[in-house]
ZADO-1210 file (C-alpha; in nm, 4 decimals, padded with zeros to 6 digits):
<atoms>
<atom x="00.0042" y="00.0020" z="00.0029" code="UNK" pos="1"/>
<atom x="00.0926" y="00.3661" z="-00.0403" code="UNK" pos="2"/>
<atom x="00.0270" y="00.5270" z="00.3011" code="UNK" pos="3"/>
<atom x="00.0383" y="00.8995" z="00.3960" code="UNK" pos="4"/>
<atom x="00.1397" y="00.9403" z="00.7641" code="UNK" pos="5"/>
<atom x="00.1261" y="01.2804" z="00.9534" code="UNK" pos="6"/>
<atom x="00.3016" y="01.3154" z="01.2954" code="UNK" pos="7"/>
<atom x="00.5987" y="01.0973" z="01.1776" code="UNK" pos="8"/>
<atom x="00.8333" y="01.2715" z="01.4308" code="UNK" pos="9"/>
<atom x="00.6246" y="01.1894" z="01.7261" code="UNK" pos="10"/>
<atom x="00.6371" y="00.8977" z="01.9601" code="UNK" pos="11"/>
<atom x="00.4012" y="00.6700" z="01.7531" code="UNK" pos="12"/>
<atom x="00.4839" y="00.8088" z="01.4140" code="UNK" pos="13"/>
<atom x="00.8746" y="00.7729" z="01.4473" code="UNK" pos="14"/>
<atom x="00.8186" y="00.3929" z="01.5309" code="UNK" pos="15"/>
<atom x="00.5230" y="00.3251" z="01.2859" code="UNK" pos="16"/>
<atom x="00.6871" y="00.4520" z="00.9580" code="UNK" pos="17"/>
<atom x="00.9845" y="00.2135" z="00.9681" code="UNK" pos="18"/>
<atom x="00.7609" y="-00.0729" z="01.0715" code="UNK" pos="19"/>
<atom x="00.5227" y="-00.0240" z="00.7724" code="UNK" pos="20"/>
<atom x="00.8183" y="00.0356" z="00.5350" code="UNK" pos="21"/>
<atom x="00.9661" y="-00.3087" z="00.6594" code="UNK" pos="22"/>
<atom x="00.6401" y="-00.4660" z="00.5823" code="UNK" pos="23"/>
<atom x="00.6744" y="-00.3519" z="00.2216" code="UNK" pos="24"/>
<atom x="00.4506" y="-00.0387" z="00.2210" code="UNK" pos="25"/>
<atom x="00.5412" y="00.2902" z="00.0598" code="UNK" pos="26"/>
<atom x="00.5319" y="00.5743" z="00.2917" code="UNK" pos="27"/>
<atom x="00.4870" y="00.9449" z="00.2322" code="UNK" pos="28"/>
<atom x="00.5362" y="01.1766" z="00.5307" code="UNK" pos="29"/>
<atom x="00.3086" y="01.4720" z="00.5703" code="UNK" pos="30"/>
<atom x="00.5308" y="01.7525" z="00.7032" code="UNK" pos="31"/>
<atom x="00.4945" y="02.1128" z="00.8137" code="UNK" pos="32"/>
<atom x="00.7038" y="02.3722" z="00.6369" code="UNK" pos="33"/>
<atom x="00.8895" y="02.2825" z="00.3134" code="UNK" pos="34"/>
<atom x="00.9082" y="01.9170" z="00.1844" code="UNK" pos="35"/>
<atom x="01.2434" y="01.7960" z="00.0990" code="UNK" pos="36"/>
<atom x="01.2720" y="01.6769" z="-00.2596" code="UNK" pos="37"/>
<atom x="01.3501" y="01.3050" z="-00.2808" code="UNK" pos="38"/>
<atom x="01.2612" y="01.2438" z="00.0822" code="UNK" pos="39"/>
<atom x="00.9132" y="01.1056" z="00.0323" code="UNK" pos="40"/>
<atom x="00.7520" y="01.4219" z="00.1919" code="UNK" pos="41"/>
<atom x="00.4655" y="01.6416" z="00.1092" code="UNK" pos="42"/>
<atom x="00.3961" y="01.9675" z="00.2931" code="UNK" pos="43"/>
<atom x="00.0867" y="02.1102" z="00.4558" code="UNK" pos="44"/>
<atom x="00.0069" y="02.4009" z="00.6801" code="UNK" pos="45"/>
<atom x="-00.2671" y="02.3067" z="00.9160" code="UNK" pos="46"/>
<atom x="-00.2667" y="02.6198" z="01.1125" code="UNK" pos="47"/>
<atom x="-00.3452" y="02.8176" z="00.7950" code="UNK" pos="48"/>
<atom x="-00.5800" y="02.5491" z="00.6623" code="UNK" pos="49"/>
<atom x="-00.3657" y="02.4700" z="00.3562" code="UNK" pos="50"/>
<atom x="-00.3038" y="02.1303" z="00.1969" code="UNK" pos="51"/>
<atom x="-00.2799" y="02.0443" z="-00.1660" code="UNK" pos="52"/>
<atom x="-00.5300" y="01.7787" z="-00.2720" code="UNK" pos="53"/>
<atom x="-00.2559" y="01.6498" z="-00.4964" code="UNK" pos="54"/>
<atom x="-00.0908" y="01.5117" z="-00.1976" code="UNK" pos="55"/>
<atom x="-00.3513" y="01.2464" z="-00.1681" code="UNK" pos="56"/>
<atom x="-00.3680" y="01.1422" z="-00.5220" code="UNK" pos="57"/>
<atom x="-00.2573" y="00.7782" z="-00.5563" code="UNK" pos="58"/>
<atom x="-00.2575" y="00.7156" z="-00.1642" code="UNK" pos="59"/>
<atom x="-00.4239" y="00.4084" z="-00.0521" code="UNK" pos="60"/>
<atom x="-00.4539" y="00.5065" z="00.3068" code="UNK" pos="61"/>
<atom x="-00.3957" y="00.7946" z="00.5475" code="UNK" pos="62"/>
<atom x="-00.2698" y="00.7619" z="00.8958" code="UNK" pos="63"/>
<atom x="-00.3172" y="01.0937" z="01.0865" code="UNK" pos="64"/>
<atom x="-00.1197" y="01.1163" z="01.4128" code="UNK" pos="65"/>
<atom x="-00.0280" y="01.4813" z="01.4310" code="UNK" pos="66"/>
<atom x="-00.1354" y="01.6867" z="01.7522" code="UNK" pos="67"/>
<atom x="-00.0094" y="01.9115" z="02.0144" code="UNK" pos="68"/>
<atom x="00.1212" y="01.7229" z="02.3205" code="UNK" pos="69"/>
<atom x="-00.1355" y="01.7142" z="02.6107" code="UNK" pos="70"/>
<atom x="00.1341" y="01.7015" z="02.8816" code="UNK" pos="71"/>
<atom x="00.2088" y="02.0226" z="03.0618" code="UNK" pos="72"/>
<atom x="-00.0144" y="02.2800" z="03.2584" code="UNK" pos="73"/>
<atom x="-00.3317" y="02.3447" z="03.0543" code="UNK" pos="74"/>
<atom x="-00.3330" y="02.7249" z="03.0240" code="UNK" pos="75"/>
<atom x="-00.6004" y="02.8753" z="02.7993" code="UNK" pos="76"/>
<atom x="-00.3407" y="02.8977" z="02.5187" code="UNK" pos="77"/>
<atom x="-00.2148" y="02.5483" z="02.5615" code="UNK" pos="78"/>
<atom x="-00.5876" y="02.4166" z="02.5582" code="UNK" pos="79"/>
<atom x="-00.6414" y="02.6085" z="02.2299" code="UNK" pos="80"/>
<atom x="-00.3492" y="02.4459" z="02.0730" code="UNK" pos="81"/>
<atom x="-00.4476" y="02.1008" z="02.1939" code="UNK" pos="82"/>
<atom x="-00.7949" y="02.1541" z="02.0429" code="UNK" pos="83"/>
<atom x="-00.7020" y="02.3315" z="01.7239" code="UNK" pos="84"/>
<atom x="-00.4098" y="02.0900" z="01.6289" code="UNK" pos="85"/>
<atom x="-00.6373" y="01.7914" z="01.6480" code="UNK" pos="86"/>
<atom x="-00.9734" y="01.9195" z="01.5218" code="UNK" pos="87"/>
<atom x="-00.8515" y="02.1725" z="01.2587" code="UNK" pos="88"/>
<atom x="-00.5781" y="01.9559" z="01.1426" code="UNK" pos="89"/>
<atom x="-00.8326" y="01.6683" z="01.0705" code="UNK" pos="90"/>
<atom x="-01.0655" y="01.9094" z="00.9167" code="UNK" pos="91"/>
<atom x="-00.7830" y="02.0266" z="00.6751" code="UNK" pos="92"/>
<atom x="-00.7075" y="01.6755" z="00.5600" code="UNK" pos="93"/>
<atom x="-01.0785" y="01.5831" z="00.5004" code="UNK" pos="94"/>
<atom x="-01.1298" y="01.9092" z="00.3141" code="UNK" pos="95"/>
<atom x="-00.8465" y="01.7976" z="00.0768" code="UNK" pos="96"/>
<atom x="-00.9952" y="01.4493" z="00.0587" code="UNK" pos="97"/>
<atom x="-01.3217" y="01.5923" z="-00.0763" code="UNK" pos="98"/>
<atom x="-01.1173" y="01.7201" z="-00.3692" code="UNK" pos="99"/>
<atom x="-00.9383" y="01.4187" z="-00.4747" code="UNK" pos="100"/>
<atom x="-01.0540" y="01.2285" z="-00.7712" code="UNK" pos="101"/>
<atom x="-00.9698" y="00.8822" z="-00.6352" code="UNK" pos="102"/>
<atom x="-00.9583" y="00.9208" z="-00.2716" code="UNK" pos="103"/>
<atom x="-00.7704" y="00.6646" z="-00.0300" code="UNK" pos="104"/>
<atom x="-00.9814" y="00.3686" z="00.0842" code="UNK" pos="105"/>
<atom x="-00.8927" y="00.4148" z="00.4528" code="UNK" pos="106"/>
<atom x="-00.8476" y="00.7062" z="00.6780" code="UNK" pos="107"/>
<atom x="-00.7066" y="00.6252" z="01.0291" code="UNK" pos="108"/>
<atom x="-00.7062" y="00.8982" z="01.2767" code="UNK" pos="109"/>
<atom x="-00.5601" y="00.9295" z="01.6275" code="UNK" pos="110"/>
<atom x="-00.8051" y="00.9842" z="01.9059" code="UNK" pos="111"/>
<atom x="-00.7750" y="00.8935" z="02.2872" code="UNK" pos="112"/>
<atom x="-00.9440" y="00.7181" z="02.5607" code="UNK" pos="113"/>
<atom x="-00.9937" y="01.0751" z="02.7116" code="UNK" pos="114"/>
<atom x="-01.3259" y="01.0387" z="02.5017" code="UNK" pos="115"/>
<atom x="-01.4734" y="00.8666" z="02.7936" code="UNK" pos="116"/>
<atom x="-01.3765" y="01.0896" z="03.0673" code="UNK" pos="117"/>
<atom x="-01.3404" y="00.9893" z="03.4432" code="UNK" pos="118"/>
<atom x="-01.5756" y="00.6797" z="03.4667" code="UNK" pos="119"/>
<atom x="-01.4526" y="00.5079" z="03.7953" code="UNK" pos="120"/>
<atom x="-01.4746" y="00.1182" z="03.7709" code="UNK" pos="121"/>
<atom x="-01.7168" y="00.1052" z="03.4750" code="UNK" pos="122"/>
<atom x="-01.5862" y="-00.1128" z="03.1862" code="UNK" pos="123"/>
<atom x="-01.5858" y="00.0942" z="02.8632" code="UNK" pos="124"/>
<atom x="-01.6220" y="-00.0291" z="02.5128" code="UNK" pos="125"/>
<atom x="-01.6364" y="00.1543" z="02.1820" code="UNK" pos="126"/>
<atom x="-02.0152" y="00.2076" z="02.2108" code="UNK" pos="127"/>
<atom x="-01.9851" y="00.3647" z="02.5567" code="UNK" pos="128"/>
<atom x="-02.0960" y="00.7252" z="02.5850" code="UNK" pos="129"/>
<atom x="-01.8475" y="01.0148" z="02.5808" code="UNK" pos="130"/>
<atom x="-01.7508" y="01.2052" z="02.9077" code="UNK" pos="131"/>
<atom x="-01.8095" y="01.5721" z="02.9582" code="UNK" pos="132"/>
<atom x="-01.4613" y="01.7341" z="03.0579" code="UNK" pos="133"/>
<atom x="-01.2312" y="01.9203" z="02.8295" code="UNK" pos="134"/>
<atom x="-01.0467" y="01.6265" z="02.6965" code="UNK" pos="135"/>
<atom x="-01.3636" y="01.4412" z="02.6179" code="UNK" pos="136"/>
<atom x="-01.4838" y="01.7378" z="02.4244" code="UNK" pos="137"/>
<atom x="-01.1759" y="01.7538" z="02.2285" code="UNK" pos="138"/>
<atom x="-01.1953" y="01.3771" z="02.1411" code="UNK" pos="139"/>
<atom x="-01.5552" y="01.4049" z="02.0333" code="UNK" pos="140"/>
<atom x="-01.4985" y="01.6938" z="01.8043" code="UNK" pos="141"/>
<atom x="-01.1746" y="01.5310" z="01.6757" code="UNK" pos="142"/>
<atom x="-01.3581" y="01.2128" z="01.5646" code="UNK" pos="143"/>
<atom x="-01.6450" y="01.4244" z="01.4283" code="UNK" pos="144"/>
<atom x="-01.4079" y="01.6284" z="01.2143" code="UNK" pos="145"/>
<atom x="-01.3408" y="01.3037" z="01.0196" code="UNK" pos="146"/>
<atom x="-01.6971" y="01.2678" z="00.9142" code="UNK" pos="147"/>
<atom x="-01.6688" y="01.4247" z="00.5790" code="UNK" pos="148"/>
<atom x="-01.4177" y="01.1465" z="00.4826" code="UNK" pos="149"/>
<atom x="-01.6793" y="00.8859" z="00.5887" code="UNK" pos="150"/>
<atom x="-01.9329" y="01.0712" z="00.3683" code="UNK" pos="151"/>
<atom x="-01.7004" y="01.0218" z="00.0790" code="UNK" pos="152"/>
<atom x="-01.7129" y="00.6555" z="00.1298" code="UNK" pos="153"/>
<atom x="-01.3757" y="00.6227" z="00.2925" code="UNK" pos="154"/>
<atom x="-01.3401" y="00.3631" z="00.5797" code="UNK" pos="155"/>
<atom x="-01.2702" y="00.5904" z="00.8787" code="UNK" pos="156"/>
<atom x="-01.1194" y="00.4435" z="01.1932" code="UNK" pos="157"/>
<atom x="-01.0542" y="00.6885" z="01.4917" code="UNK" pos="158"/>
<atom x="-00.8004" y="00.5170" z="01.7329" code="UNK" pos="159"/>
<atom x="-00.8922" y="00.5698" z="02.0992" code="UNK" pos="160"/>
<atom x="-00.5314" y="00.5328" z="02.2365" code="UNK" pos="161"/>
<atom x="-00.4563" y="00.4551" z="02.5956" code="UNK" pos="162"/>
<atom x="-00.1296" y="00.5563" z="02.7725" code="UNK" pos="163"/>
<atom x="00.1466" y="00.4380" z="02.5293" code="UNK" pos="164"/>
<atom x="00.4277" y="00.2539" z="02.7063" code="UNK" pos="165"/>
<atom x="00.7690" y="00.3408" z="02.5570" code="UNK" pos="166"/>
<atom x="01.1083" y="00.3855" z="02.7355" code="UNK" pos="167"/>
<atom x="01.2067" y="00.6786" z="02.5164" code="UNK" pos="168"/>
<atom x="00.9140" y="00.9243" z="02.5742" code="UNK" pos="169"/>
<atom x="00.5464" y="00.9579" z="02.6522" code="UNK" pos="170"/>
<atom x="00.3913" y="00.9400" z="02.9871" code="UNK" pos="171"/>
<atom x="00.6183" y="00.6438" z="03.0944" code="UNK" pos="172"/>
<atom x="00.9191" y="00.8428" z="02.9998" code="UNK" pos="173"/>
<atom x="00.8234" y="01.1266" z="03.2312" code="UNK" pos="174"/>
<atom x="00.7688" y="00.8838" z="03.5184" code="UNK" pos="175"/>
<atom x="01.1033" y="00.7120" z="03.4963" code="UNK" pos="176"/>
<atom x="01.3350" y="00.9733" z="03.6478" code="UNK" pos="177"/>
<atom x="01.1713" y="00.9711" z="03.9849" code="UNK" pos="178"/>
<atom x="01.0927" y="00.6071" z="03.9965" code="UNK" pos="179"/>
<atom x="01.4618" y="00.5193" z="03.9173" code="UNK" pos="180"/>
<atom x="01.5608" y="00.7395" z="04.2085" code="UNK" pos="181"/>
<atom x="01.3304" y="00.5477" z="04.4330" code="UNK" pos="182"/>
<atom x="01.0831" y="00.8410" z="04.4507" code="UNK" pos="183"/>
<atom x="00.7965" y="00.7056" z="04.2724" code="UNK" pos="184"/>
<atom x="00.4599" y="00.6433" z="04.4277" code="UNK" pos="185"/>
<atom x="00.0754" y="00.6251" z="04.4076" code="UNK" pos="186"/>
<atom x="-00.1002" y="00.9191" z="04.2613" code="UNK" pos="187"/>
<atom x="-00.4109" y="01.0206" z="04.4659" code="UNK" pos="188"/>
<atom x="-00.5969" y="00.7382" z="04.6120" code="UNK" pos="189"/>
<atom x="-00.4312" y="00.4890" z="04.3640" code="UNK" pos="190"/>
<atom x="-00.7667" y="00.3134" z="04.2866" code="UNK" pos="191"/>
<atom x="-00.8110" y="00.4892" z="03.9659" code="UNK" pos="192"/>
<atom x="-00.7892" y="00.2666" z="03.6418" code="UNK" pos="193"/>
<atom x="-00.5110" y="00.3058" z="03.3907" code="UNK" pos="194"/>
<atom x="-00.5494" y="00.1792" z="03.0358" code="UNK" pos="195"/>
<atom x="-00.2217" y="00.1363" z="02.8587" code="UNK" pos="196"/>
<atom x="-00.0639" y="-00.0207" z="02.5536" code="UNK" pos="197"/>
<atom x="00.2918" y="-00.1049" z="02.4533" code="UNK" pos="198"/>
<atom x="00.4379" y="00.1008" z="02.1712" code="UNK" pos="199"/>
<atom x="00.5079" y="-00.2233" z="01.9638" code="UNK" pos="200"/>
<atom x="00.1377" y="-00.3156" z="02.0079" code="UNK" pos="201"/>
<atom x="00.0277" y="00.0266" z="01.8822" code="UNK" pos="202"/>
<atom x="00.2282" y="00.0089" z="01.5541" code="UNK" pos="203"/>
<atom x="00.1323" y="-00.3652" z="01.5051" code="UNK" pos="204"/>
<atom x="-00.2311" y="-00.2779" z="01.5730" code="UNK" pos="205"/>
<atom x="-00.2340" y="00.0108" z="01.3329" code="UNK" pos="206"/>
<atom x="-00.0953" y="-00.2215" z="01.0550" code="UNK" pos="207"/>
<atom x="-00.3716" y="-00.4570" z="01.1506" code="UNK" pos="208"/>
<atom x="-00.6424" y="-00.1859" z="01.1218" code="UNK" pos="209"/>
<atom x="-00.5024" y="-00.0772" z="00.7845" code="UNK" pos="210"/>
<atom x="-00.5486" y="-00.4356" z="00.6370" code="UNK" pos="211"/>
<atom x="-00.8747" y="-00.5390" z="00.8206" code="UNK" pos="212"/>
<atom x="-01.1643" y="-00.3962" z="00.6185" code="UNK" pos="213"/>
<atom x="-01.4122" y="-00.5050" z="00.8733" code="UNK" pos="214"/>
<atom x="-01.2832" y="-00.2639" z="01.1311" code="UNK" pos="215"/>
<atom x="-01.4741" y="00.0752" z="01.0945" code="UNK" pos="216"/>
<atom x="-01.5571" y="00.3421" z="01.3288" code="UNK" pos="217"/>
<atom x="-01.3796" y="00.4092" z="01.6612" code="UNK" pos="218"/>
<atom x="-01.1292" y="00.1423" z="01.7855" code="UNK" pos="219"/>
<atom x="-00.9965" y="00.1202" z="02.1431" code="UNK" pos="220"/>
<atom x="-00.6132" y="00.0882" z="02.1253" code="UNK" pos="221"/>
<atom x="-00.5346" y="-00.0398" z="02.4811" code="UNK" pos="222"/>
<atom x="-00.4094" y="-00.3712" z="02.6183" code="UNK" pos="223"/>
<atom x="-00.6685" y="-00.6242" z="02.7557" code="UNK" pos="224"/>
<atom x="-00.5401" y="-00.5738" z="03.1120" code="UNK" pos="225"/>
<atom x="-00.6389" y="-00.2328" z="03.2674" code="UNK" pos="226"/>
<atom x="-00.4746" y="-00.1885" z="03.6098" code="UNK" pos="227"/>
<atom x="-00.5164" y="00.0412" z="03.9106" code="UNK" pos="228"/>
<atom x="-00.2652" y="00.3163" z="03.9480" code="UNK" pos="229"/>
<atom x="-00.1608" y="00.1451" z="04.2697" code="UNK" pos="230"/>
<atom x="-00.0980" y="-00.1905" z="04.0805" code="UNK" pos="231"/>
<atom x="00.0846" y="-00.0029" z="03.7962" code="UNK" pos="232"/>
<atom x="00.3102" y="00.1712" z="04.0501" code="UNK" pos="233"/>
<atom x="00.3877" y="-00.1553" z="04.2297" code="UNK" pos="234"/>
<atom x="00.4682" y="-00.3197" z="03.8968" code="UNK" pos="235"/>
<atom x="00.6887" y="-00.0473" z="03.7577" code="UNK" pos="236"/>
<atom x="00.8810" y="-00.0355" z="04.0901" code="UNK" pos="237"/>
<atom x="00.9245" y="-00.4274" z="04.0793" code="UNK" pos="238"/>
<atom x="01.0639" y="-00.4083" z="03.7203" code="UNK" pos="239"/>
<atom x="01.3076" y="-00.1285" z="03.8160" code="UNK" pos="240"/>
<atom x="01.3782" y="-00.2889" z="04.1506" code="UNK" pos="241"/>
<atom x="01.3118" y="00.0417" z="04.3265" code="UNK" pos="242"/>
<atom x="01.0917" y="00.1260" z="04.6296" code="UNK" pos="243"/>
<atom x="00.7667" y="00.3151" z="04.5637" code="UNK" pos="244"/>
<atom x="00.6869" y="00.4684" z="04.8973" code="UNK" pos="245"/>
<atom x="00.6414" y="00.8409" z="04.8012" code="UNK" pos="246"/>
<atom x="00.2689" y="00.8760" z="04.7355" code="UNK" pos="247"/>
<atom x="00.1472" y="01.2034" z="04.5737" code="UNK" pos="248"/>
<atom x="-00.1844" y="01.3336" z="04.7182" code="UNK" pos="249"/>
<atom x="-00.4427" y="01.4444" z="04.4804" code="UNK" pos="250"/>
<atom x="-00.4209" y="01.8074" z="04.6090" code="UNK" pos="251"/>
<atom x="-00.0502" y="01.7985" z="04.5353" code="UNK" pos="252"/>
<atom x="-00.1135" y="01.6769" z="04.1854" code="UNK" pos="253"/>
<atom x="-00.3514" y="01.9584" z="04.1227" code="UNK" pos="254"/>
<atom x="-00.1243" y="02.2137" z="04.2569" code="UNK" pos="255"/>
<atom x="00.1549" y="02.1012" z="04.0282" code="UNK" pos="256"/>
<atom x="-00.0481" y="02.0279" z="03.7153" code="UNK" pos="257"/>
<atom x="-00.3767" y="02.2020" z="03.7432" code="UNK" pos="258"/>
<atom x="-00.6665" y="02.0797" z="03.5283" code="UNK" pos="259"/>
<atom x="-00.4375" y="01.8167" z="03.3605" code="UNK" pos="260"/>
<atom x="-00.4092" y="01.6383" z="03.6944" code="UNK" pos="261"/>
<atom x="-00.7782" y="01.5548" z="03.7074" code="UNK" pos="262"/>
<atom x="-00.7986" y="01.4718" z="03.3366" code="UNK" pos="263"/>
<atom x="-00.4886" y="01.2533" z="03.3011" code="UNK" pos="264"/>
<atom x="-00.3440" y="01.1625" z="03.6419" code="UNK" pos="265"/>
<atom x="-00.6492" y="01.1125" z="03.8768" code="UNK" pos="266"/>
<atom x="-00.9230" y="01.0084" z="03.6261" code="UNK" pos="267"/>
<atom x="-01.0242" y="00.6391" z="03.6167" code="UNK" pos="268"/>
<atom x="-01.0624" y="00.5085" z="03.2588" code="UNK" pos="269"/>
<atom x="-01.1104" y="00.1386" z="03.2405" code="UNK" pos="270"/>
<atom x="-01.1248" y="00.0531" z="02.8762" code="UNK" pos="271"/>
<atom x="-01.1578" y="-00.2877" z="02.6950" code="UNK" pos="272"/>
<atom x="-01.0318" y="-00.3357" z="02.3375" code="UNK" pos="273"/>
<atom x="-01.3548" y="-00.5012" z="02.2224" code="UNK" pos="274"/>
<atom x="-01.3240" y="-00.4396" z="01.8589" code="UNK" pos="275"/>
<atom x="-00.9612" y="-00.5520" z="01.8379" code="UNK" pos="276"/>
<atom x="-01.0312" y="-00.8648" z="02.0152" code="UNK" pos="277"/>
<atom x="-01.3270" y="-00.9429" z="01.8037" code="UNK" pos="278"/>
<atom x="-01.1231" y="-00.8828" z="01.4872" code="UNK" pos="279"/>
<atom x="-00.8508" y="-01.1543" z="01.5927" code="UNK" pos="280"/>
<atom x="-00.5735" y="-00.9102" z="01.6742" code="UNK" pos="281"/>
<atom x="-00.3112" y="-01.0928" z="01.8953" code="UNK" pos="282"/>
<atom x="-00.1440" y="-00.8644" z="02.1519" code="UNK" pos="283"/>
<atom x="00.2437" y="-00.8994" z="02.1732" code="UNK" pos="284"/>
<atom x="00.2421" y="-00.7717" z="02.5238" code="UNK" pos="285"/>
<atom x="-00.0958" y="-00.8273" z="02.6835" code="UNK" pos="286"/>
<atom x="00.0137" y="-00.7920" z="03.0557" code="UNK" pos="287"/>
<atom x="00.1736" y="-00.4898" z="03.2190" code="UNK" pos="288"/>
<atom x="00.4919" y="-00.6565" z="03.3637" code="UNK" pos="289"/>
<atom x="00.5886" y="-00.8198" z="03.0370" code="UNK" pos="290"/>
<atom x="00.5178" y="-00.4770" z="02.8584" code="UNK" pos="291"/>
<atom x="00.7320" y="-00.2819" z="03.1062" code="UNK" pos="292"/>
<atom x="01.0093" y="-00.5244" z="03.0848" code="UNK" pos="293"/>
<atom x="01.0129" y="-00.5059" z="02.7085" code="UNK" pos="294"/>
<atom x="01.0079" y="-00.1414" z="02.6700" code="UNK" pos="295"/>
<atom x="01.2689" y="-00.0869" z="02.9498" code="UNK" pos="296"/>
<atom x="01.4925" y="-00.3706" z="02.8578" code="UNK" pos="297"/>
<atom x="01.4534" y="-00.5436" z="03.2042" code="UNK" pos="298"/>
<atom x="01.4374" y="-00.9295" z="03.1595" code="UNK" pos="299"/>
<atom x="01.2661" y="-01.1491" z="03.4065" code="UNK" pos="300"/>
<atom x="01.5198" y="-01.2332" z="03.7007" code="UNK" pos="301"/>
<atom x="01.6929" y="-01.5622" z="03.6815" code="UNK" pos="302"/>
<atom x="01.5283" y="-01.8276" z="03.9011" code="UNK" pos="303"/>
<atom x="01.7225" y="-01.9150" z="04.2129" code="UNK" pos="304"/>
<atom x="01.8773" y="-02.2661" z="04.1928" code="UNK" pos="305"/>
<atom x="01.6967" y="-02.5087" z="04.4110" code="UNK" pos="306"/>
<atom x="01.8981" y="-02.6457" z="04.7012" code="UNK" pos="307"/>
<atom x="01.8805" y="-03.0238" z="04.7217" code="UNK" pos="308"/>
<atom x="01.8922" y="-03.1818" z="05.0792" code="UNK" pos="309"/>
<atom x="02.1685" y="-03.4468" z="05.0882" code="UNK" pos="310"/>
<atom x="02.0549" y="-03.7945" z="05.1374" code="UNK" pos="311"/>
<atom x="02.2172" y="-03.9301" z="05.4519" code="UNK" pos="312"/>
</atoms>
C-alpha cells in the first residue's frame, strides 16, 4: 500500500513509519514547512488551513497522528493548541479528501480514551458514551471532524489510544526519573484505572487496522489488562527494582499540574479493546509486567537454583 502519515516525528509516528516500510509499504510523510525533494515528503500548513489535494492522489490510506502534546499545565493557550491541532488538522485533511478524484480507501485518525472521561470502575467499550470534561470534548470533536471522509465513502477508523508505554518518551518516559531514584509512588488514592498499551502493539495494531476492512468506526487501542494506579506503581517499581513509597496526594497533583491532573493523572478510565479482540488481533504484550520489561529492557530475573537436601 501507499500510505500517507502525519506526525512522523512523534512517539508513535517515528516507530510506525519504519515498521510499515519493513512490511513493504510505501510511506509518504506529511510535514509542516517545506518538503525535502527526494525524501518522500509532502507539505501542509494545518494552522493556515492549507493542504494541496494532489498530495492525496494515488494514496491507498492515510494515518493521521499529528497533534499538540497534552502534557504540561493547561493554560488557555495550551488548551487552544490542543484543540486546534487535532480538530482543525483533521478538518484540513478531510477538506483535501473531498477534492481528490480517487480518494484513499482508508483514513485512520488518532483519538484518545480521554473520550470517555472519568468513569470509575465502569468497563468501557467503543459504544460507551462520551465524557463531559475538556479532553472528552476534544476527542468528540476530533472524531467528528473525520465525518466528511466517511461521507465520501472512505473507511474511517478513529483510534482511541490509551497510555502508550515506551522507554524513550510519552507518559512513562516522564515517570521514569523519579521512579529510578526510588521517589515514585501512588497518585491520589491509587484506585483509579489506567488503560495502557505497549508501543510495539500500537504500531502492530495500526498495521492490523489498515489491512482489516471489517474494522470501521472508533477502535480502542489499549491492552486487554487495565490496572489500578496502585498496581501500575507496584509493577513499575518491581521491574525497576526500586521502592515506591512516596505517594503524591491528589491536592499536590492539582497544585503541580492544574486541570491536567484531574483529566490524566487522577481520572479512572477502564477501557476494553473489544473491537480489536473481535477482529482477531493478538497482543504481543497483553500484561503490564511483560510490557514494561520489554520497553525498559528489563528481563525476568533468573530463578534461584534449588538447594537439594543431601541424602544421609
